N, CA, C and O atoms as a GROMACS GRO file, in nm:
protein
  224
    1MET      N    1   7.528   5.430   5.516
    1MET     CA    2   7.592   5.448   5.639
    1MET      C    3   7.604   5.595   5.664
    1MET      O    4   7.638   5.669   5.571
    2GLU      N    5   7.578   5.647   5.792
    2GLU     CA    6   7.561   5.783   5.810
    2GLU      C    7   7.709   5.827   5.846
    2GLU      O    8   7.799   5.747   5.871
    3GLU      N    9   7.723   5.953   5.846
    3GLU     CA   10   7.863   6.016   5.878
    3GLU      C   11   7.905   5.987   6.021
    3GLU      O   12   8.021   5.956   6.048
    4THR      N   13   7.811   5.997   6.108
    4THR     CA   14   7.839   5.972   6.257
    4THR      C   15   7.886   5.824   6.273
    4THR      O   16   7.968   5.796   6.361
    5ASP      N   17   7.837   5.728   6.190
    5ASP     CA   18   7.878   5.595   6.205
    5ASP      C   19   8.033   5.570   6.162
    5ASP      O   20   8.108   5.494   6.224
    6ARG      N   21   8.068   5.640   6.054
    6ARG     CA   22   8.203   5.640   5.997
    6ARG      C   23   8.293   5.700   6.100
    6ARG      O   24   8.403   5.648   6.120
    7LEU      N   25   8.256   5.806   6.168
    7LEU     CA   26   8.348   5.874   6.274
    7LEU      C   27   8.366   5.783   6.394
    7LEU      O   28   8.472   5.781   6.455
    8ALA      N   29   8.259   5.706   6.429
    8ALA     CA   30   8.271   5.618   6.541
    8ALA      C   31   8.370   5.503   6.500
    8ALA      O   32   8.455   5.468   6.582
    9LEU      N   33   8.363   5.442   6.378
    9LEU     CA   34   8.441   5.331   6.335
    9LEU      C   35   8.600   5.382   6.320
    9LEU      O   36   8.694   5.305   6.338
   10VAL      N   37   8.615   5.504   6.289
   10VAL     CA   38   8.754   5.562   6.274
   10VAL      C   39   8.814   5.573   6.415
   10VAL      O   40   8.930   5.542   6.442
   11ASP      N   41   8.722   5.622   6.507
   11ASP     CA   42   8.777   5.641   6.653
   11ASP      C   43   8.807   5.508   6.713
   11ASP      O   44   8.904   5.493   6.787
   12LEU      N   45   8.724   5.413   6.684
   12LEU     CA   46   8.753   5.277   6.745
   12LEU      C   47   8.883   5.222   6.685
   12LEU      O   48   8.966   5.169   6.758
   13LEU      N   49   8.899   5.232   6.560
   13LEU     CA   50   9.030   5.184   6.497
   13LEU      C   51   9.150   5.255   6.550
   13LEU      O   52   9.253   5.192   6.574
   14ASP      N   53   9.141   5.398   6.571
   14ASP     CA   54   9.251   5.472   6.618
   14ASP      C   55   9.279   5.428   6.765
   14ASP      O   56   9.396   5.428   6.803
   15ARG      N   57   9.184   5.393   6.846
   15ARG     CA   58   9.212   5.356   6.976
   15ARG      C   59   9.272   5.212   6.984
   15ARG      O   60   9.356   5.183   7.069
   16LEU      N   61   9.229   5.125   6.896
   16LEU     CA   62   9.288   4.998   6.892
   16LEU      C   63   9.427   4.999   6.845
   16LEU      O   64   9.509   4.926   6.901
   17LEU      N   65   9.458   5.071   6.750
   17LEU     CA   66   9.596   5.083   6.701
   17LEU      C   67   9.693   5.153   6.790
   17LEU      O   68   9.813   5.125   6.787
   18ALA      N   69   9.636   5.253   6.877
   18ALA     CA   70   9.720   5.331   6.972
   18ALA      C   71   9.768   5.232   7.079
   18ALA      O   72   9.881   5.245   7.127
   19GLY      N   73   9.684   5.132   7.118
   19GLY     CA   74   9.730   5.038   7.218
   19GLY      C   75   9.797   4.912   7.164
   19GLY      O   76   9.880   4.849   7.231
   20GLY      N   77   9.758   4.876   7.041
   20GLY     CA   78   9.816   4.760   6.984
   20GLY      C   79   9.709   4.648   6.982
   20GLY      O   80   9.628   4.637   7.073
   21VAL      N   81   9.711   4.566   6.876
   21VAL     CA   82   9.618   4.456   6.871
   21VAL      C   83   9.702   4.334   6.826
   21VAL      O   84   9.784   4.339   6.735
   22VAL      N   85   9.675   4.226   6.898
   22VAL     CA   86   9.742   4.099   6.866
   22VAL      C   87   9.644   4.006   6.795
   22VAL      O   88   9.534   3.978   6.844
   23LEU      N   89   9.685   3.964   6.687
   23LEU     CA   90   9.595   3.857   6.620
   23LEU      C   91   9.661   3.724   6.620
   23LEU      O   92   9.782   3.713   6.596
   24THR      N   93   9.582   3.620   6.648
   24THR     CA   94   9.650   3.482   6.662
   24THR      C   95   9.549   3.387   6.581
   24THR      O   96   9.429   3.409   6.566
   25GLY      N   97   9.617   3.286   6.536
   25GLY     CA   98   9.527   3.180   6.453
   25GLY      C   99   9.619   3.056   6.447
   25GLY      O  100   9.740   3.065   6.466
   26ASP      N  101   9.554   2.940   6.419
   26ASP     CA  102   9.619   2.811   6.385
   26ASP      C  103   9.557   2.758   6.264
   26ASP      O  104   9.437   2.769   6.238
   27LEU      N  105   9.647   2.700   6.189
   27LEU     CA  106   9.606   2.642   6.064
   27LEU      C  107   9.659   2.494   6.064
   27LEU      O  108   9.776   2.466   6.091
   28VAL      N  109   9.563   2.403   6.032
   28VAL     CA  110   9.615   2.259   6.034
   28VAL      C  111   9.568   2.206   5.902
   28VAL      O  112   9.448   2.221   5.875
   29LEU      N  113   9.647   2.147   5.818
   29LEU     CA  114   9.630   2.081   5.701
   29LEU      C  115   9.636   1.931   5.719
   29LEU      O  116   9.740   1.879   5.759
   30SER      N  117   9.526   1.861   5.692
   30SER     CA  118   9.518   1.712   5.721
   30SER      C  119   9.465   1.639   5.610
   30SER      O  120   9.389   1.700   5.535
   31VAL      N  121   9.492   1.520   5.588
   31VAL     CA  122   9.443   1.420   5.492
   31VAL      C  123   9.402   1.299   5.559
   31VAL      O  124   9.486   1.240   5.627
   32ALA      N  125   9.283   1.251   5.549
   32ALA     CA  126   9.226   1.128   5.612
   32ALA      C  127   9.252   1.137   5.760
   32ALA      O  128   9.297   1.037   5.817
   33GLU      N  129   9.231   1.237   5.820
   33GLU     CA  130   9.231   1.271   5.967
   33GLU      C  131   9.373   1.261   6.020
   33GLU      O  132   9.394   1.246   6.141
   34VAL      N  133   9.474   1.268   5.928
   34VAL     CA  134   9.616   1.264   5.960
   34VAL      C  135   9.675   1.414   5.951
   34VAL      O  136   9.683   1.467   5.840
   35ASP      N  137   9.713   1.477   6.057
   35ASP     CA  138   9.772   1.613   6.052
   35ASP      C  139   9.900   1.612   5.972
   35ASP      O  140   9.993   1.539   6.008
   36LEU      N  141   9.910   1.689   5.865
   36LEU     CA  142  10.035   1.688   5.788
   36LEU      C  143  10.114   1.823   5.824
   36LEU      O  144  10.236   1.822   5.839
   37VAL      N  145  10.037   1.938   5.836
   37VAL     CA  146  10.099   2.068   5.854
   37VAL      C  147  10.031   2.139   5.963
   37VAL      O  148   9.908   2.145   5.960
   38HIS      N  149  10.098   2.194   6.060
   38HIS     CA  150  10.036   2.276   6.168
   38HIS      C  151  10.111   2.398   6.164
   38HIS      O  152  10.233   2.394   6.179
   39ILE      N  153  10.045   2.513   6.145
   39ILE     CA  154  10.094   2.649   6.136
   39ILE      C  155  10.022   2.741   6.248
   39ILE      O  156   9.900   2.755   6.255
   40SER      N  157  10.114   2.800   6.332
   40SER     CA  158  10.058   2.891   6.417
   40SER      C  159  10.092   3.040   6.381
   40SER      O  160  10.209   3.071   6.363
   41LEU      N  161   9.998   3.125   6.372
   41LEU     CA  162  10.013   3.251   6.318
   41LEU      C  163  10.001   3.359   6.436
   41LEU      O  164   9.905   3.349   6.513
   42ARG      N  165  10.080   3.447   6.451
   42ARG     CA  166  10.071   3.562   6.554
   42ARG      C  167  10.120   3.681   6.486
   42ARG      O  168  10.226   3.678   6.424
   43ALA      N  169  10.040   3.798   6.495
   43ALA     CA  170  10.077   3.926   6.440
   43ALA      C  171  10.038   4.025   6.542
   43ALA      O  172   9.930   4.020   6.600
   44LEU      N  173  10.136   4.122   6.564
   44LEU     CA  174  10.117   4.244   6.641
   44LEU      C  175  10.085   4.362   6.555
   44LEU      O  176  10.172   4.398   6.475
   45ILE      N  177   9.977   4.423   6.561
   45ILE     CA  178   9.947   4.552   6.475
   45ILE      C  179   9.930   4.668   6.562
   45ILE      O  180   9.844   4.666   6.649
   46THR      N  181  10.010   4.774   6.544
   46THR     CA  182  10.011   4.886   6.617
   46THR      C  183  10.046   5.009   6.527
   46THR      O  184  10.098   4.992   6.417
   47SER      N  185  10.017   5.126   6.573
   47SER     CA  186  10.059   5.247   6.502
   47SER      C  187  10.204   5.284   6.536
   47SER      O  188  10.254   5.253   6.644
   48VAL      N  189  10.268   5.351   6.443
   48VAL     CA  190  10.394   5.389   6.468
   48VAL      C  191  10.400   5.555   6.497
   48VAL      O  192  10.355   5.641   6.422
   49ARG      N  193  10.465   5.577   6.618
   49ARG     CA  194  10.462   5.727   6.655
   49ARG      C  195  10.605   5.771   6.677
   49ARG      O  196  10.686   5.693   6.727
   50GLU      N  197  10.635   5.887   6.643
   50GLU     CA  198  10.767   5.943   6.649
   50GLU      C  199  10.810   5.964   6.798
   50GLU      O  200  10.928   5.958   6.831
   51ASP      N  201  10.706   5.990   6.888
   51ASP     CA  202  10.743   6.022   7.028
   51ASP      C  203  10.776   5.897   7.111
   51ASP      O  204  10.823   5.906   7.224
   52ARG      N  205  10.752   5.784   7.053
   52ARG     CA  206  10.787   5.656   7.123
   52ARG      C  207  10.911   5.586   7.054
   52ARG      O  208  10.920   5.588   6.932
   53PRO      N  209  10.999   5.528   7.127
   53PRO     CA  210  11.110   5.456   7.080
   53PRO      C  211  11.067   5.325   7.006
   53PRO      O  212  10.966   5.266   7.045
   54ALA      N  213  11.134   5.281   6.908
   54ALA     CA  214  11.094   5.160   6.840
   54ALA      C  215  11.126   5.044   6.934
   54ALA      O  216  11.227   5.050   7.005
   55PRO      N  217  11.043   4.938   6.936
   55PRO     CA  218  11.062   4.820   7.025
   55PRO      C  219  11.176   4.720   6.990
   55PRO      O  220  11.205   4.622   7.058
   56TRP      N  221  11.237   4.757   6.874
   56TRP     CA  222  11.352   4.659   6.833
   56TRP      C  223  11.476   4.738   6.836
   56TRP      O  224  11.583   4.686   6.808
   0.00000   0.00000   0.00000
């Protein structure tokens, strides 16, 4: 991996975290085609900055 590739990846990650990223997913556990457990997952990933107030 070249140095320019690393810088591009770091820049992309910085831009994503500055705006925030939402990850969602569903997990279903079943036996014999009978759903036993259904879990919905949602996560907000963002950077913390001192110049912005906390959302909570």
